[in-house]
N, C-alpha and C positions, 0 to 999 in steps of 0.2 A: 518641567524645563530645567531642573537643577542639574541633571546629568550633562546636557549639552553645554550649560554654562561652566561647569567644572572642567569639561574637556577643553573648552576654548581657553579657560584660565590657565590650565596647565600646559596647554600648547604654547601659550605665550611665555610662561615662566621657565618651561623646559627649553625653549628656543633661546631665551635670554641667558640662562645659566650655561647652555651649551656654548654660546658665543664667548661668554666670559671665561669659560674653561679653555677655549682655544687661545684667548688672549693671555692666559696665564703663562704661556711660553715666552712672552716678551721679556719679563724680567730675567728669566733664565738665560735667554740669548744675550741680553744686555750684560749679564755677567761674563759671558764668553768674550764679548767685544772689550769689556773693561780690563779683563785680565789677559786677553790675547791668546787664550787657550780654553779648551773644553774641560780640562782637568780630569777628574775621575768619572765624569758623566758618561753614560753609555748612549750610543746612537739608536738603540732599539726603541727608546721611548718615542722619538721624533719620527723614525721611519714607519713604525707600527702605527703611529698617530695619523700619518699621511695616508697610509693604506686603509686604515679604518674609516677615515672621513670620506675617501674616494668610494669605498664599497657601500657605505650607508647612503651616500648621495645617489648611487645607482638603485639601491633599494628603495629610497624615498620616491624616486621616479616610477619604480615598478608598482608601488602601492598608492601612488598619487597622493602623497602626504606633503603639503606645502611646507609645514614646519621643518620636517626632516630634510627636504631639499634645500631650503634657505640656509639653515644652520650648517649643513655640511658642505655647501658651496663655499661659504666663508671659511669653514674649517680647512678645506683643501688648499685654499690660497695661503692661509696663515701657516699651516703645517709645511707646505712646501718652502716657505721662506725660512722657517726654522731649520729644516733639513739643510738648505743651502748655507745658512749661517753656521750650523754645526760643522759642515764639511770644510768651510773656510778656515775655521780655527781648530779643526781636529788634529790630534797628534798622529793618530794612525788613519790616514785618508783611505788606504786600501780596504780597511775594515768597513768604512762607511760606504765605499763603492760596492762592496759585496751585498750589503743590505739594500741599497738602492737598486741593484740588479734584480734582487728577489722581488722587490716591489713592482718593478717594471714587468717582469715575467707574469706575476700573479694578476696584475691589472689587465694585461693584454689577453691572457687566457680567459679571464672573466668577461671581457668585452666580446671575445670570439664566441663564447658560450651563449651570451645574451643575443647575439646576432643570429645564431644558427638554431636555437631552441624557439619553436613557435608556440609553445604551450605556456600561457601567461601564469597560470596557477603554479606550474612546476618551477618556472623561473623564480617566482616570488619565494617559494619554499626554499629552493637551493641557495638563492641569494641571502635569505634570512639565516641559514645555517652558516654560510661563509662569513657573513658579517658578525655573527656571534662569536665564532672561532677566533677571527682576527682581532676583534674588540677585546676579547679576554686576554689575548697576547698583549694588547696595548696597556690594559689595566695592570697586567702582571709584570710588564717590562722593568719597572724600577726594582722589582724583587731579584733581578739578576745580580744586583750588588748587595743582596742581603747578607751573604757570607762576609763581605767586607765590612758592612755596617756593624755586625755582631762582633767580629774580630777587633775592630778599631774602637768600638763603642762610640761611634760618631755617625751622624746622619748627613755629613757633608756631601756624600755622593748621591743623595736622593733629592729630586727636584721638588722641594716642598710646595711652591705655588701650583704646580700641575697636579700634584697628588690631592691637595686640598680641594681645588676646583673640580677634580674628577669625582670626589665623594659627593660634593654638593650637587653637581650636575647629574650624577647617576641617581640620586634620590629623586630629583625632579622628573627625569626621564622614566624612572621606574613607575611613578604615579601616573604619568601620561600614558605609558605602555599599558597599564591596567585599565585605564579609562578608554583607551583605543581598542583594547581587546586583542593586542598584538603579542603573541607568545614569545617572539624573539626579542622584542624590546624588554619584556619583563624578565626573561632569563638572563640576558646580558647585563642588565642593570642591577639585579640582585647580586650577581657575582661582582660587578664593578663596585657596588656599595661596600660589600664585605672586604674585598681586597684593598681598596683604598683606605678603609677604616683601619685595617690592620697596619698598613704602611703609616698612617698618621700616628698610630699608637707607638711607633718606634721613636717619634719625636718627643713623646712623653717619657718613654723608658730612658732615652738618652738625652734628657732635657738640660743636663749640665753642659752638654756640648753646644757650641754656637751653631745655629742654623744658617746654612748658606745656600742660596739659590744657584746651583751650578747646573 
């Protein structure tokens, strides 16, 4: 009975850490409101997060996993609010609209595919691949400012709360994916753990610079 108990335990801890991860965008957006601008932050983190949550919600429905559905339902609502907040305070609104357009197109094409493909196993497999690809983009999104971080020797353009919670959440979901026997959860969270750990190391390397949640 140990294995079912462990799976139930990590279903709970993974779900909790996932929700906290989504909430980590709150202080970042509060920074936008307080300063009246998004500063050097990139919209990719927020739009990719919204797309990732939306796709994992559909995947959770496809595999009938309650934890995945609940967490990503909350994630979609929160990430949507972050995208709206970012757009309001964005310096380059046209750039944000381009990313939002890509999100809408990908989501609509995915919904059309799910509607017309009647093979449930094939749908689960293809959705798993798509979720993995998009989530890796979400994990790697802060790296788009890596050149700027190295050049300025400052982590001000990196969203520290989001990166920290991504690392902690990825570890939890990796363990849950192993217990669940889901290859897509395992792959994406191994990569997520490594990428977010690397991003966290930048805050140590440039620790003399003040950390700002932008």
